[in-house]
N, CA, C and O atoms as CSV, one atom per row, in Angstrom:
chain,resi,resn,atom,element,x,y,z
A,1,MET,N,N,0.962,-1.135,-0.118
A,1,MET,CA,C,0.018,-0.107,-0.014
A,1,MET,C,C,1.024,1.201,0.090
A,1,MET,O,O,1.889,1.265,0.963
A,2,MET,N,N,0.816,2.231,-0.892
A,2,MET,CA,C,1.474,3.799,-1.052
A,2,MET,C,C,0.630,4.808,0.331
A,2,MET,O,O,-0.506,5.172,0.636
A,3,ALA,N,N,2.015,4.924,0.832
A,3,ALA,CA,C,1.788,5.780,1.866
A,3,ALA,C,C,1.098,7.046,1.190
A,3,ALA,O,O,1.475,7.302,0.046
A,4,GLU,N,N,0.264,7.757,1.683
A,4,GLU,CA,C,-0.520,8.953,1.671
A,4,GLU,C,C,0.537,10.111,1.319
A,4,GLU,O,O,1.643,9.824,1.775
A,5,LEU,N,N,0.514,11.220,0.702
A,5,LEU,CA,C,1.409,12.096,0.742
A,5,LEU,C,C,0.535,13.386,0.816
A,5,LEU,O,O,-0.521,13.453,0.186
A,6,SER,N,N,0.921,14.260,1.481
A,6,SER,CA,C,0.307,15.675,1.559
A,6,SER,C,C,0.849,16.596,0.425
A,6,SER,O,O,1.780,16.418,-0.361
A,7,LYS,N,N,0.055,17.547,0.567
A,7,LYS,CA,C,0.378,18.475,-0.355
A,7,LYS,C,C,1.503,19.592,-0.240
A,7,LYS,O,O,2.192,20.125,-1.110
A,8,PRO,N,N,1.445,19.764,1.195
A,8,PRO,CA,C,2.896,20.587,1.983
A,8,PRO,C,C,3.940,19.591,1.823
A,8,PRO,O,O,5.093,19.773,1.433
A,9,ALA,N,N,3.336,18.437,2.201
A,9,ALA,CA,C,4.973,17.259,2.287
A,9,ALA,C,C,5.563,17.286,0.699
A,9,ALA,O,O,6.779,17.402,0.550
A,10,VAL,N,N,4.730,17.185,-0.419
A,10,VAL,CA,C,5.297,16.619,-1.683
A,10,VAL,C,C,5.632,18.245,-2.082
A,10,VAL,O,O,6.409,18.338,-3.032
A,11,TRP,N,N,5.180,19.508,-1.519
A,11,TRP,CA,C,6.168,20.836,-2.280
A,11,TRP,C,C,7.282,21.222,-1.436
A,11,TRP,O,O,8.091,22.065,-1.821
A,12,THR,N,N,7.399,20.471,0.061
A,12,THR,CA,C,8.513,20.514,0.771
A,12,THR,C,C,9.620,19.866,0.303
A,12,THR,O,O,10.781,20.277,0.293
A,13,GLY,N,N,9.075,18.570,-0.180
A,13,GLY,CA,C,10.189,17.749,-0.949
A,13,GLY,C,C,10.459,18.338,-2.482
A,13,GLY,O,O,11.559,18.252,-3.028
A,14,ARG,N,N,9.473,18.852,-2.996
A,14,ARG,CA,C,10.107,19.384,-4.250
A,14,ARG,C,C,11.136,20.366,-4.141
A,14,ARG,O,O,12.177,20.454,-4.792
A,15,VAL,N,N,10.702,21.091,-3.229
A,15,VAL,CA,C,11.615,22.589,-2.886
A,15,VAL,C,C,13.031,21.918,-2.515
A,15,VAL,O,O,13.940,22.138,-3.315
A,16,LEU,N,N,13.294,21.190,-1.484
A,16,LEU,CA,C,14.295,20.457,-1.142
A,16,LEU,C,C,15.193,20.058,-2.418
A,16,LEU,O,O,16.339,20.491,-2.533
A,17,SER,N,N,14.690,19.335,-3.227
A,17,SER,CA,C,15.209,18.430,-4.030
A,17,SER,C,C,15.593,19.322,-5.183
A,17,SER,O,O,16.363,18.828,-6.007
A,18,ALA,N,N,15.063,20.895,-5.424
A,18,ALA,CA,C,15.302,21.698,-6.391
A,18,ALA,C,C,16.623,22.526,-5.986
A,18,ALA,O,O,17.514,22.980,-6.704
A,19,LEU,N,N,16.406,22.575,-4.310
A,19,LEU,CA,C,17.998,23.547,-4.013
A,19,LEU,C,C,18.784,22.756,-4.206
A,19,LEU,O,O,19.707,23.214,-4.881
A,20,VAL,N,N,18.958,21.231,-3.815
A,20,VAL,CA,C,20.123,20.171,-3.703
A,20,VAL,C,C,20.511,20.017,-5.408
A,20,VAL,O,O,21.601,19.811,-5.942
A,21,VAL,N,N,19.210,20.200,-5.977
A,21,VAL,CA,C,19.713,19.830,-7.436
A,21,VAL,C,C,20.236,21.121,-8.255
A,21,VAL,O,O,20.914,20.881,-9.254
A,22,LEU,N,N,19.985,22.445,-7.924
A,22,LEU,CA,C,20.745,23.135,-8.140
A,22,LEU,C,C,22.093,23.642,-7.841
A,22,LEU,O,O,22.803,24.196,-8.680
A,23,PHE,N,N,22.514,23.373,-6.261
A,23,PHE,CA,C,23.457,22.911,-5.844
A,23,PHE,C,C,24.626,22.355,-6.704
A,23,PHE,O,O,25.657,22.902,-7.095
A,24,LEU,N,N,24.088,20.952,-6.895
A,24,LEU,CA,C,24.799,19.972,-7.215
A,24,LEU,C,C,24.866,20.127,-8.847
A,24,LEU,O,O,25.906,19.687,-9.337
A,25,VAL,N,N,24.036,20.616,-9.646
A,25,VAL,CA,C,24.539,20.951,-11.135
A,25,VAL,C,C,25.702,22.332,-10.854
A,25,VAL,O,O,26.841,22.199,-11.303
A,26,MET,N,N,25.419,23.311,-10.280
A,26,MET,CA,C,26.286,24.348,-10.126
A,26,MET,C,C,27.997,23.499,-10.021
A,26,MET,O,O,28.962,23.722,-10.752
A,27,ASP,N,N,27.922,22.662,-9.041
A,27,ASP,CA,C,28.937,22.206,-8.344
A,27,ASP,C,C,29.755,21.381,-9.993
A,27,ASP,O,O,30.914,21.382,-10.408
A,28,GLY,N,N,28.525,20.798,-10.505
A,28,GLY,CA,C,29.030,19.618,-11.508
A,28,GLY,C,C,29.830,20.786,-12.594
A,28,GLY,O,O,31.040,20.665,-12.782
A,29,VAL,N,N,28.895,22.122,-13.405
A,29,VAL,CA,C,29.571,22.540,-14.072
A,29,VAL,C,C,30.183,23.230,-14.202
A,29,VAL,O,O,30.529,23.636,-15.311
A,30,ILE,N,N,30.675,23.761,-12.871
A,30,ILE,CA,C,32.052,24.755,-12.408
A,30,ILE,C,C,33.254,23.742,-12.710
A,30,ILE,O,O,34.366,24.258,-12.815
A,31,LYS,N,N,33.139,22.213,-12.876
A,31,LYS,CA,C,34.189,21.574,-12.352
A,31,LYS,C,C,34.773,21.556,-14.044
A,31,LYS,O,O,35.929,21.208,-14.286
A,32,PHE,N,N,33.520,22.105,-15.475
A,32,PHE,CA,C,34.033,22.078,-16.487
A,32,PHE,C,C,34.619,23.284,-16.775
A,32,PHE,O,O,35.504,23.336,-17.629
A,33,LEU,N,N,34.219,24.349,-16.132
A,33,LEU,CA,C,35.098,25.557,-15.895
A,33,LEU,C,C,36.390,25.657,-15.783
A,33,LEU,O,O,37.203,26.208,-16.526
A,34,LYS,N,N,36.565,24.945,-14.555
A,34,LYS,CA,C,37.745,25.425,-13.912
A,34,LYS,C,C,38.148,26.101,-13.301
A,34,LYS,O,O,39.375,26.004,-13.294
A,35,PRO,N,N,37.720,26.961,-12.591
A,35,PRO,CA,C,37.892,28.614,-12.065
A,35,PRO,C,C,39.390,28.168,-11.009
A,35,PRO,O,O,39.801,27.143,-10.466
A,36,PRO,N,N,39.671,29.059,-11.085
A,36,PRO,CA,C,40.807,28.774,-9.857
A,36,PRO,C,C,40.593,28.318,-8.357
A,36,PRO,O,O,41.421,27.589,-7.810
A,37,PRO,N,N,39.644,28.695,-7.814
A,37,PRO,CA,C,39.182,27.725,-6.598
A,37,PRO,C,C,38.618,26.228,-6.698
A,37,PRO,O,O,38.278,25.564,-5.719
A,38,VAL,N,N,38.559,25.701,-8.336
A,38,VAL,CA,C,38.409,24.516,-8.502
A,38,VAL,C,C,39.641,23.951,-8.536
A,38,VAL,O,O,39.759,22.845,-8.007
A,39,ILE,N,N,40.784,24.569,-9.144
A,39,ILE,CA,C,41.989,24.014,-8.978
A,39,ILE,C,C,42.569,24.043,-7.864
A,39,ILE,O,O,42.990,22.964,-7.448
A,40,GLU,N,N,42.728,24.977,-7.228
A,40,GLU,CA,C,43.255,25.091,-5.576
A,40,GLU,C,C,42.772,23.955,-4.824
A,40,GLU,O,O,43.540,23.351,-4.075
A,41,ALA,N,N,41.215,23.515,-5.000
A,41,ALA,CA,C,40.584,22.490,-4.362
A,41,ALA,C,C,41.074,20.843,-4.655
A,41,ALA,O,O,41.382,19.906,-3.918
A,42,PHE,N,N,40.994,20.984,-5.742
A,42,PHE,CA,C,41.447,19.546,-6.497
A,42,PHE,C,C,43.190,19.358,-6.127
A,42,PHE,O,O,43.597,18.199,-6.048
A,43,THR,N,N,44.297,20.625,-5.883
A,43,THR,CA,C,45.169,20.423,-5.401
A,43,THR,C,C,45.613,19.910,-4.361
A,43,THR,O,O,46.415,18.981,-4.272
A,44,ARG,N,N,44.730,20.937,-2.920
A,44,ARG,CA,C,44.492,20.611,-1.941
A,44,ARG,C,C,43.965,19.060,-1.464
A,44,ARG,O,O,44.229,18.487,-0.407
A,45,LEU,N,N,43.236,18.635,-2.458
A,45,LEU,CA,C,42.567,17.292,-2.083
A,45,LEU,C,C,43.602,16.462,-2.725
A,45,LEU,O,O,43.336,15.334,-2.309
A,46,SER,N,N,44.731,16.357,-3.576
A,46,SER,CA,C,45.887,15.733,-4.038
A,46,SER,C,C,44.738,14.907,-5.053
A,46,SER,O,O,44.766,13.679,-4.967
A,47,ILE,N,N,43.829,15.462,-5.917
A,47,ILE,CA,C,43.200,14.822,-7.032
A,47,ILE,C,C,43.887,15.862,-8.431
A,47,ILE,O,O,43.981,17.076,-8.611
A,48,SER,N,N,44.265,14.645,-9.220
A,48,SER,CA,C,44.510,15.529,-10.385
A,48,SER,C,C,43.959,16.600,-11.282
A,48,SER,O,O,43.124,16.100,-12.035
A,49,THR,N,N,44.103,17.776,-11.464
A,49,THR,CA,C,42.984,18.620,-12.178
A,49,THR,C,C,42.452,18.079,-13.607
A,49,THR,O,O,41.471,18.566,-14.169
A,50,SER,N,N,43.380,16.792,-14.229
A,50,SER,CA,C,42.524,16.161,-15.119
A,50,SER,C,C,41.394,15.699,-14.884
A,50,SER,O,O,40.556,15.931,-15.755
A,51,LEU,N,N,41.063,15.112,-13.995
A,51,LEU,CA,C,39.667,14.170,-13.709
A,51,LEU,C,C,38.713,15.312,-13.089
A,51,LEU,O,O,37.782,14.944,-12.372
A,52,ALA,N,N,38.930,16.833,-13.363
A,52,ALA,CA,C,37.555,17.831,-12.785
A,52,ALA,C,C,36.404,17.350,-14.125
A,52,ALA,O,O,35.221,17.216,-13.813
A,53,VAL,N,N,36.702,17.182,-15.141
A,53,VAL,CA,C,35.635,17.304,-16.109
A,53,VAL,C,C,34.677,15.819,-15.981
A,53,VAL,O,O,33.464,15.721,-15.797
A,54,PRO,N,N,35.706,14.741,-16.152
A,54,PRO,CA,C,35.057,13.433,-15.777
A,54,PRO,C,C,34.217,13.574,-14.321
A,54,PRO,O,O,33.020,13.285,-14.320
A,55,ILE,N,N,34.768,13.952,-13.282
A,55,ILE,CA,C,34.200,14.225,-11.920
A,55,ILE,C,C,32.928,15.064,-12.186
A,55,ILE,O,O,31.987,14.763,-11.453
A,56,GLY,N,N,32.724,15.943,-12.981
A,56,GLY,CA,C,32.086,16.800,-13.225
A,56,GLY,C,C,30.662,16.149,-13.938
A,56,GLY,O,O,29.490,16.279,-13.584
A,57,ALA,N,N,31.197,15.474,-14.973
A,57,ALA,CA,C,30.265,14.799,-15.832
A,57,ALA,C,C,29.639,13.628,-15.069
A,57,ALA,O,O,28.481,13.490,-15.462
A,58,VAL,N,N,29.939,12.794,-14.194
A,58,VAL,CA,C,29.552,11.731,-13.390
A,58,VAL,C,C,28.310,12.325,-12.566
A,58,VAL,O,O,27.199,11.796,-12.587
A,59,LEU,N,N,28.649,13.593,-11.768
A,59,LEU,CA,C,27.518,14.006,-10.921
A,59,LEU,C,C,26.683,14.891,-11.823
A,59,LEU,O,O,25.633,15.352,-11.374
A,60,LEU,N,N,26.979,15.102,-12.776
A,60,LEU,CA,C,25.323,15.615,-13.651
A,60,LEU,C,C,24.797,14.584,-14.287
A,60,LEU,O,O,23.614,14.784,-14.566
A,61,VAL,N,N,25.254,13.445,-14.666
A,61,VAL,CA,C,24.619,12.569,-15.137
A,61,VAL,C,C,23.849,11.825,-13.689
A,61,VAL,O,O,22.670,11.583,-13.949
A,62,CYS,N,N,24.170,11.484,-12.497
A,62,CYS,CA,C,23.946,11.067,-11.445
A,62,CYS,C,C,22.535,11.945,-10.858
A,62,CYS,O,O,21.598,11.452,-10.230
A,63,VAL,N,N,22.715,13.479,-11.297
A,63,VAL,CA,C,21.782,14.463,-10.607
A,63,VAL,C,C,20.561,14.203,-12.149
A,63,VAL,O,O,19.367,14.268,-11.859
A,64,ALA,N,N,20.828,13.999,-13.280
A,64,ALA,CA,C,19.851,13.820,-14.555
A,64,ALA,C,C,19.017,12.582,-14.332
A,64,ALA,O,O,17.840,12.638,-14.689
A,65,ILE,N,N,19.472,11.475,-13.791
A,65,ILE,CA,C,18.828,10.434,-12.918
A,65,ILE,C,C,17.802,10.932,-11.913
A,65,ILE,O,O,16.581,10.916,-12.062
A,66,TYR,N,N,18.457,11.357,-10.912
A,66,TYR,CA,C,17.499,11.721,-10.194
A,66,TYR,C,C,16.482,12.727,-10.071
A,66,TYR,O,O,15.822,12.962,-9.059
A,67,LEU,N,N,16.394,13.425,-11.427
A,67,LEU,CA,C,15.320,14.536,-11.432
A,67,LEU,C,C,14.173,13.416,-12.479
A,67,LEU,O,O,12.979,13.715,-12.489
A,68,ILE,N,N,14.517,12.530,-13.066
A,68,ILE,CA,C,13.523,11.399,-13.687
A,68,ILE,C,C,12.693,10.879,-12.397
A,68,ILE,O,O,13.121,10.221,-11.449
A,69,PRO,N,N,11.191,11.432,-12.666
A,69,PRO,CA,C,10.773,10.886,-11.550
A,69,PRO,C,C,10.911,9.196,-11.258
A,69,PRO,O,O,10.872,8.749,-10.112
A,70,LYS,N,N,11.098,8.231,-12.610
A,70,LYS,CA,C,10.386,7.103,-12.520
A,70,LYS,C,C,12.174,6.238,-12.393
A,70,LYS,O,O,12.331,5.019,-12.325
A,71,THR,N,N,13.317,7.298,-12.391
A,71,THR,CA,C,14.553,6.522,-11.695
A,71,THR,C,C,15.478,7.580,-10.773
A,71,THR,O,O,16.692,7.772,-10.702
A,72,ALA,N,N,14.043,8.311,-9.945
A,72,ALA,CA,C,14.992,9.212,-8.816
A,72,ALA,C,C,15.436,8.172,-7.826
A,72,ALA,O,O,16.650,8.264,-7.647
A,73,VAL,N,N,14.870,7.205,-7.112
A,73,VAL,CA,C,15.615,6.695,-6.616
A,73,VAL,C,C,16.973,6.266,-6.788
A,73,VAL,O,O,17.906,6.557,-6.040
A,74,LEU,N,N,17.032,5.443,-7.987
A,74,LEU,CA,C,18.632,4.931,-8.601
A,74,LEU,C,C,19.236,6.417,-8.165
A,74,LEU,O,O,19.969,6.508,-7.180
A,75,GLY,N,N,18.913,7.466,-8.891
A,75,GLY,CA,C,19.437,8.627,-8.962
A,75,GLY,C,C,20.007,9.208,-7.328
A,75,GLY,O,O,21.063,9.834,-7.237
A,76,ALA,N,N,19.401,8.987,-6.476
A,76,ALA,CA,C,19.671,8.868,-4.971
A,76,ALA,C,C,20.605,7.904,-4.823
A,76,ALA,O,O,21.685,8.299,-4.385
A,77,VAL,N,N,20.525,7.017,-5.008
A,77,VAL,CA,C,21.200,5.965,-4.724
A,77,VAL,C,C,22.499,6.144,-5.238
A,77,VAL,O,O,23.442,5.693,-4.589
A,78,LEU,N,N,22.751,6.890,-6.588
A,78,LEU,CA,C,24.200,6.806,-7.046
A,78,LEU,C,C,24.795,7.996,-6.676
A,78,LEU,O,O,26.012,8.088,-6.519
A,79,LEU,N,N,23.842,9.132,-6.488
A,79,LEU,CA,C,24.191,10.370,-5.455
A,79,LEU,C,C,24.946,10.062,-4.356
A,79,LEU,O,O,26.031,10.616,-4.181
A,80,THR,N,N,24.390,9.021,-3.377
A,80,THR,CA,C,24.948,8.614,-2.016
A,80,THR,C,C,26.160,8.360,-2.381
A,80,THR,O,O,27.097,9.049,-1.979
A,81,GLY,N,N,26.316,7.353,-3.181
A,81,GLY,CA,C,28.013,7.108,-3.580
A,81,GLY,C,C,28.645,8.014,-4.049
A,81,GLY,O,O,29.866,7.958,-3.906
A,82,TYR,N,N,28.068,9.146,-4.758
A,82,TYR,CA,C,29.359,10.011,-5.282
A,82,TYR,C,C,29.837,10.845,-3.647
A,82,TYR,O,O,30.939,10.980,-3.115
A,83,LEU,N,N,28.537,11.250,-3.252
A,83,LEU,CA,C,29.141,11.988,-2.234
A,83,LEU,C,C,30.041,11.374,-1.131
A,83,LEU,O,O,31.084,11.851,-0.684
A,84,GLY,N,N,29.405,10.178,-0.773
A,84,GLY,CA,C,30.319,9.228,0.115
A,84,GLY,C,C,31.591,9.063,-0.591
A,84,GLY,O,O,32.448,8.961,0.288
A,85,GLY,N,N,32.079,8.996,-1.628
A,85,GLY,CA,C,33.388,9.468,-2.072
A,85,GLY,C,C,34.305,10.551,-1.386
A,85,GLY,O,O,35.384,10.567,-0.795
A,86,ALA,N,N,33.326,11.454,-1.765
A,86,ALA,CA,C,33.617,12.975,-1.354
A,86,ALA,C,C,34.075,13.052,0.214
A,86,ALA,O,O,35.015,13.707,0.665
A,87,VAL,N,N,33.309,12.343,0.813
A,87,VAL,CA,C,33.815,12.643,2.170
A,87,VAL,C,C,34.857,11.514,2.342
A,87,VAL,O,O,35.491,11.726,3.376
A,88,ALA,N,N,35.223,10.511,1.777
A,88,ALA,CA,C,36.366,9.637,1.613
A,88,ALA,C,C,37.628,10.652,1.858
A,88,ALA,O,O,38.428,10.796,2.781
A,89,ILE,N,N,37.415,11.313,0.536
A,89,ILE,CA,C,38.760,11.920,-0.026
A,89,ILE,C,C,38.452,13.315,0.710
A,89,ILE,O,O,39.400,13.962,0.263
A,90,HIS,N,N,37.772,14.189,1.524
A,90,HIS,CA,C,38.465,14.796,2.424
A,90,HIS,C,C,38.635,14.496,3.908
A,90,HIS,O,O,39.250,15.215,4.694
A,91,LEU,N,N,38.087,13.473,4.169
A,91,LEU,CA,C,39.016,13.142,5.165
A,91,LEU,C,C,40.308,12.247,5.157
A,91,LEU,O,O,40.834,12.090,6.259
A,92,ARG,N,N,40.877,11.657,4.111
A,92,ARG,CA,C,41.982,11.542,3.870
A,92,ARG,C,C,42.835,12.449,3.489
A,92,ARG,O,O,44.038,12.188,3.477
A,93,ALA,N,N,42.311,13.776,3.081
A,93,ALA,CA,C,43.057,14.911,2.933
A,93,ALA,C,C,43.288,15.843,4.157
A,93,ALA,O,O,44.094,16.766,4.272
A,94,GLY,N,N,42.376,15.366,5.041
A,94,GLY,CA,C,43.042,15.872,6.499
A,94,GLY,C,C,41.885,17.252,6.384
A,94,GLY,O,O,42.208,18.238,7.048
A,95,SER,N,N,40.681,17.338,5.644
A,95,SER,CA,C,40.248,18.099,5.719
A,95,SER,C,C,39.137,18.502,7.170
A,95,SER,O,O,38.664,17.550,7.791
A,96,SER,N,N,38.772,20.053,7.642
A,96,SER,CA,C,37.775,19.749,8.950
A,96,SER,C,C,36.825,19.077,8.665
A,96,SER,O,O,36.352,19.125,7.529
A,97,ILE,N,N,36.306,18.270,9.646
A,97,ILE,CA,C,35.415,17.365,9.772
A,97,ILE,C,C,34.021,18.015,9.454
A,97,ILE,O,O,33.305,17.823,8.471
A,98,PHE,N,N,33.825,18.806,10.504
A,98,PHE,CA,C,32.407,19.452,10.167
A,98,PHE,C,C,31.997,20.528,8.938
A,98,PHE,O,O,30.885,20.492,8.411
A,99,SER,N,N,32.706,21.180,8.676
A,99,SER,CA,C,32.551,22.220,7.483
A,99,SER,C,C,33.167,22.032,6.545
A,99,SER,O,O,33.121,22.957,5.734
A,100,GLU,N,N,34.131,20.668,6.106
A,100,GLU,CA,C,34.009,20.643,4.636
A,100,GLU,C,C,33.755,18.614,4.776
A,100,GLU,O,O,32.868,18.055,4.132
A,101,ALA,N,N,34.209,18.251,5.217
A,101,ALA,CA,C,34.320,16.420,5.049
A,101,ALA,C,C,32.780,16.086,5.375
A,101,ALA,O,O,32.387,15.065,4.810
A,102,LEU,N,N,31.856,16.729,6.154
A,102,LEU,CA,C,30.772,16.093,6.279
A,102,LEU,C,C,29.325,16.681,5.568
A,102,LEU,O,O,28.185,16.222,5.638
A,103,PHE,N,N,29.845,17.871,4.866
A,103,PHE,CA,C,28.962,18.643,4.099
A,103,PHE,C,C,28.375,17.783,3.155
A,103,PHE,O,O,27.157,17.907,3.026
A,104,PRO,N,N,28.966,16.910,2.436
A,104,PRO,CA,C,28.568,15.682,1.382
A,104,PRO,C,C,27.504,14.942,2.136
A,104,PRO,O,O,26.478,14.520,1.602
A,105,VAL,N,N,27.815,14.801,3.468
A,105,VAL,CA,C,26.775,14.132,4.126
A,105,VAL,C,C,25.206,14.807,4.251
A,105,VAL,O,O,24.139,14.224,4.058
A,106,TYR,N,N,25.383,15.937,4.559
A,106,TYR,CA,C,24.361,16.790,4.574
A,106,TYR,C,C,23.955,17.088,3.681
A,106,TYR,O,O,22.795,17.482,3.800
A,107,MET,N,N,24.465,17.123,2.421
A,107,MET,CA,C,23.898,16.961,1.114
A,107,MET,C,C,22.681,15.565,0.486
A,107,MET,O,O,21.577,15.506,-0.056
A,108,GLY,N,N,23.569,14.779,0.901
A,108,GLY,CA,C,23.262,13.231,1.053
A,108,GLY,C,C,21.878,13.152,1.365
A,108,GLY,O,O,21.013,12.623,0.668
A,109,VAL,N,N,21.670,13.934,2.890
A,109,VAL,CA,C,20.593,13.409,3.708
A,109,VAL,C,C,19.422,14.496,3.093
A,109,VAL,O,O,18.276,14.061,3.203
A,110,LEU,N,N,19.510,15.466,2.640
A,110,LEU,CA,C,18.853,16.319,1.991
A,110,LEU,C,C,18.067,16.031,0.329
A,110,LEU,O,O,17.053,16.495,-0.192
A,111,VAL,N,N,19.048,15.100,-0.105
A,111,VAL,CA,C,18.504,14.342,-1.230
A,111,VAL,C,C,17.602,13.376,-0.900
A,111,VAL,O,O,16.645,12.918,-1.525
A,112,TRP,N,N,18.023,13.150,0.109
A,112,TRP,CA,C,16.879,11.646,0.282
A,112,TRP,C,C,15.657,12.167,1.386
A,112,TRP,O,O,14.658,11.448,1.357
A,113,LEU,N,N,15.621,12.984,2.070
A,113,LEU,CA,C,14.778,13.605,2.681
A,113,LEU,C,C,13.602,14.425,1.409
A,113,LEU,O,O,12.425,14.490,1.765
A,114,GLY,N,N,13.874,14.857,0.361
A,114,GLY,CA,C,13.382,15.490,-0.457
A,114,GLY,C,C,12.528,14.617,-1.585
A,114,GLY,O,O,11.478,14.782,-2.206
A,115,LEU,N,N,13.336,13.816,-1.523
A,115,LEU,CA,C,12.496,12.342,-2.315
A,115,LEU,C,C,11.512,11.420,-1.331
A,115,LEU,O,O,10.577,10.675,-1.624
A,116,TYR,N,N,12.074,11.753,-0.107
A,116,TYR,CA,C,10.788,10.700,0.693
A,116,TYR,C,C,9.838,11.675,1.100
A,116,TYR,O,O,8.915,11.282,1.813
A,117,LEU,N,N,9.899,13.043,0.734
A,117,LEU,CA,C,8.860,13.817,1.126
A,117,LEU,C,C,8.117,14.140,-0.307
A,117,LEU,O,O,7.114,14.839,-0.164
A,118,ARG,N,N,8.380,13.815,-1.474
A,118,ARG,CA,C,7.781,13.912,-2.592
A,118,ARG,C,C,7.182,12.710,-3.319
A,118,ARG,O,O,6.330,12.793,-4.203
A,119,ASP,N,N,7.733,11.564,-2.840
A,119,ASP,CA,C,7.640,10.421,-3.765
A,119,ASP,C,C,6.978,9.075,-2.661
A,119,ASP,O,O,7.673,8.434,-1.873
A,120,SER,N,N,5.644,8.916,-2.856
A,120,SER,CA,C,5.177,7.639,-2.082
A,120,SER,C,C,5.695,6.479,-2.297
A,120,SER,O,O,5.286,5.604,-1.534
A,121,ARG,N,N,6.633,6.093,-3.251
A,121,ARG,CA,C,7.356,4.655,-3.162
A,121,ARG,C,C,8.583,4.555,-1.987
A,121,ARG,O,O,8.947,3.526,-1.417
A,122,VAL,N,N,9.075,5.840,-1.807
A,122,VAL,CA,C,10.098,5.670,-0.834
A,122,VAL,C,C,9.940,5.602,0.581
A,122,VAL,O,O,10.676,5.167,1.467
A,123,ARG,N,N,8.221,6.408,0.595
A,123,ARG,CA,C,7.764,6.004,2.086
A,123,ARG,C,C,7.071,5.018,2.495
A,123,ARG,O,O,6.765,4.911,3.683
A,124,ALA,N,N,6.672,4.042,1.472
A,124,ALA,CA,C,6.682,2.736,1.481
A,124,ALA,C,C,7.544,2.228,1.642
A,124,ALA,O,O,7.510,1.255,2.395
A,125,MET,N,N,8.324,2.481,1.243
A,125,MET,CA,C,9.811,1.268,1.419
A,125,MET,C,C,10.388,1.448,2.834
A,125,MET,O,O,11.116,0.614,3.371
A,126,LEU,N,N,10.074,2.388,3.286
A,126,LEU,CA,C,10.860,2.782,4.736
A,126,LEU,C,C,9.803,2.844,5.849
A,126,LEU,O,O,10.132,3.151,6.995
A,127,SER,N,N,8.315,2.502,5.460
A,127,SER,CA,C,7.556,2.432,6.623
A,127,SER,C,C,7.194,0.815,7.149
A,127,SER,O,O,6.528,0.632,8.167
């Protein structure tokens, strides 16, 4: 049985998802542009700057999958994996725990919370 969704919950989920998507799309696109802050971050994290475009492309594909209602759960799973990799890289590089290393975790929580609030399949799965 599918869980009933209220209109305020659905709209809250859509707004949360939209904010996360906007941030992640900006993050993916900026990796293609490689402005100095991206180059500095990649250098600080010991990641070759030649990987900026492929990493940005992977992120944008995951976001696109998340945006399609029928594949949103798969997109959330893929984004969770992507964000988990970001946590690992930050921890390996010795980044500040709460401001940098856990930021991808916060984003992942918002990815799933937005989906939970707007998708009855996710609610049914977790109920």
